[in-house]
Structures are given as structure tokens and as C-alpha cells.
Steps between C-alpha positions, in 0.01 A plus 500: 500500500792385718686181493675394824785256522636349815717419667792677320767367525341147501610144526322233293146637484365852426153628496348748268163671598297743294147617455319535172247775453326290232547154346757467211802335360785504753863408428782469754848418382827445674837608339857421599781766541556480117142596428420157372145372583534191704154442626137591417313490828163626378363520148116484536175690534443574875194628682490840666607497864810402702735240341806311635767314325808327633833433333691198614855595406692227699638361172634836375842643605540782742493847340310791386177451311235722360128465429258660263131518575234605245117517533320681231636853490693456823852379533767487779847375540739435788824328605542206734794345678512116543731393772621142563 
């Protein structure tokens, strides 16, 4: 399972795309540079197949953020740069 995030760096809105092999609970969280959770984008059961979630970050300051994605036994993390 792969999660794609684009564009990176981004301005205002970023897109997450992933494909689930089977339905299950999905969580996608955003963290600031201090490691504090600032947003829960997804926390729900989702169907198998391609999924897309956007993050509107226009009210957040420029900087480096990270995300943590988890679906069943699969997990992924990454860093993002928000530019203003």
C-alpha cells in the first residue's frame, strides 16, 4: 500500500491519495514541527479501492509538517512543506 502526497512543497491545499486492498479503519493525522497532532483528516472505516483526501492548510503557518497514515496493519509517514 502506498500513500501519495502532492504537491510538495504546497501552498494552501494538499492532496493525499491511497489505495486500500480491503475495507477497514483508516486514520490520517497531521503533526506540526514539534510533533504535536494538529489535525485528524481521516478517522473512519473506508471501502477498498482508491481514496483521496485533501488538506486545506491556508489557516496554518508556513513550515514543515508531517503526516501519519494507518490502515489495518499498514502504516506510512512523510514530511510536507507548507509555503506561503
